[in-house]
C-alpha positions as CSV (number, residue, x, y, z in Angstrom):
1,M,-0.1,0.0,0.3
2,V,1.3,3.1,-1.0
3,S,0.6,6.2,1.7
4,R,-0.5,9.5,0.4
5,K,2.5,11.1,1.4
6,T,4.6,8.8,-0.8
7,I,2.2,9.8,-3.9
8,E,2.3,13.7,-3.1
9,E,6.4,13.0,-3.1
10,T,6.1,12.0,-6.8
11,V,5.2,15.3,-7.8
12,P,7.7,17.4,-10.1
13,H,10.0,18.7,-7.9
14,N,13.0,19.9,-9.9
15,D,14.4,22.3,-7.6
16,I,14.5,20.2,-4.6
17,K,17.6,17.7,-4.2
18,E,15.5,15.4,-1.9
19,S,14.6,11.9,-3.5
20,N,11.2,11.5,-4.8
21,I,11.3,8.2,-6.3
22,V,8.8,5.3,-5.8
23,Y,10.0,1.7,-6.5
24,T,7.5,-0.8,-6.7
25,C,7.6,-4.7,-7.5
26,P,6.0,-5.6,-10.5
27,E,3.1,-7.1,-8.9
28,H,2.0,-3.6,-7.9
29,G,3.3,-1.3,-10.3
30,K,0.2,-0.8,-12.0
31,E,-1.5,-0.4,-9.2
32,T,0.9,2.5,-7.6
33,Y,1.0,4.1,-11.2
34,F,-2.8,4.7,-11.2
35,K,-2.6,6.0,-7.3
36,I,0.1,8.4,-8.5
37,K,-2.0,8.9,-11.9
38,Q,-4.6,10.5,-9.7
39,L,-2.8,13.7,-9.0
40,E,-3.5,14.7,-12.7
41,R,-6.8,16.2,-11.1
42,S,-5.4,18.6,-8.7
43,P,-5.5,22.2,-10.3
44,K,-2.2,22.7,-9.8
45,M,-1.0,19.6,-12.2
46,R,-3.3,20.5,-14.8
47,E,-0.2,21.2,-17.2
48,Y,1.1,17.8,-16.3
49,V,0.5,13.9,-17.3
50,Y,2.0,11.0,-15.7
51,V,3.5,8.8,-18.1
52,W,4.9,5.3,-17.9
53,F,7.8,4.4,-20.3
54,K,9.0,1.3,-21.1
55,D,12.4,0.1,-22.8
56,K,13.2,-3.9,-23.4
57,K,13.9,-4.8,-19.7
58,Q,13.0,-1.8,-17.4
59,S,10.3,0.8,-17.1
60,E,9.9,4.2,-15.5
61,K,7.2,6.4,-14.7
62,M,7.6,10.3,-14.8
63,W,6.0,13.6,-15.1
64,V,5.4,15.2,-18.2
65,R,4.8,18.9,-18.6
66,I,2.2,19.2,-21.5
67,T,3.2,21.4,-24.4
68,N,1.0,20.1,-27.0
69,G,-2.0,17.9,-27.4
70,S,-4.0,16.8,-24.2
71,R,-3.5,14.2,-21.4
72,L,-5.0,11.5,-24.1
73,K,-2.2,12.1,-26.6
74,G,0.4,14.9,-27.1
75,Q,3.9,15.9,-26.5
76,G,5.6,17.5,-23.3
77,L,8.9,18.2,-21.7
78,L,10.1,15.2,-19.3
79,D,10.1,17.0,-16.1
80,N,11.8,14.2,-14.0
81,E,15.4,13.0,-13.9
82,P,15.1,9.4,-15.2
83,Q,17.1,7.0,-13.0
84,R,16.7,4.0,-15.1
85,L,15.9,4.9,-18.4
86,K,19.2,6.4,-19.4
87,H,18.3,7.4,-23.1
88,L,16.0,9.6,-21.3
89,K,17.2,13.3,-19.9
90,L,15.2,15.8,-18.0
91,R,13.8,18.1,-20.6
92,D,13.7,15.8,-23.3
93,I,10.6,16.0,-25.5
94,V,8.6,13.2,-25.7
95,K,5.3,12.0,-26.9
96,F,2.6,10.1,-25.1
97,K,-0.7,8.3,-25.8
98,T,-3.6,6.9,-23.5
99,D,-4.9,3.6,-24.1
100,V,-8.0,2.2,-23.3
101,E,-7.0,0.9,-20.0
102,G,-6.0,4.5,-18.9
103,I,-2.7,4.1,-18.9
104,T,-0.4,6.8,-20.5
105,W,2.6,5.4,-22.6
106,G,5.8,7.5,-23.5
107,R,7.4,6.7,-26.3
């Protein structure tokens, strides 16, 4: 179970050096993703979408600041420092699309 404090700590904090990373096991990854994704409903998060990026063997979920489109489909600036997916960098322009299950996938 993920606490409210843990979820709040995943909001983009680029000016804060403290860790705001949440690690989950594969069994609970989707559950944790949707709990954190609920933060999109907050008025201060209206410009953001929580995006799930996958590589061949790893995945990482990060906040993207929307620059074009909507939370369903668009592009934006990566607003977290990637920890696992080293081909991505803070402020990279990424594209995303939300599937029928409600998961927003990055590419």
